[in-house]
C-alpha angles and dihedrals in degrees: 000000000000119000113248117182135161120224120206127202098195094252111151087224091069092060096038096049100028107241140113128242087234141355125213111211109178107298092346126092118196112195114198122234102291125202134200096265115130099225093202093060100020088229131130129201120236090224116091095213091051089049089051089052091051091046088055093047089052091047092046090054091052092047090049090054087054091050095247139094144208086287088069096052113117100170134029130183122196119200120192133167091212119043090203088068094062100076095054086059096054097092090050093047093045091056090057101037108016095101094038098046099197121189106273142193131186118204129187110220143131118277128213096255125036090225090064112095099171139018123190130195126184141189119209134183116219119221105244114243109235114241116258116253 
């Protein structure tokens, strides 16, 4: 049977809405749409590039819990209310994904809170650990 496990970040949104930051399903890790909130301080920057950096820190923490990293990301989806905000994020995103080059999509859409300028979700595939002899 395939392992299925939910990973929580401690965000109040997870409890209020009823979701997990990430779900491990076998070798796959599905990271929920992640915003630029710093969950330790429940604050969010007004700058889109800083929000992108915080999104990636939050995603990196979830991937770490799942025993993988940005190197394992195969798909990324960027959600922004304002398409003009995407280009200022490119240097931040390139640092995380430039060497990996996952499949990517950027969508313009409304987000749950008007302070949110970017939301990022990723799918990663964990490298299976070989069984011990």
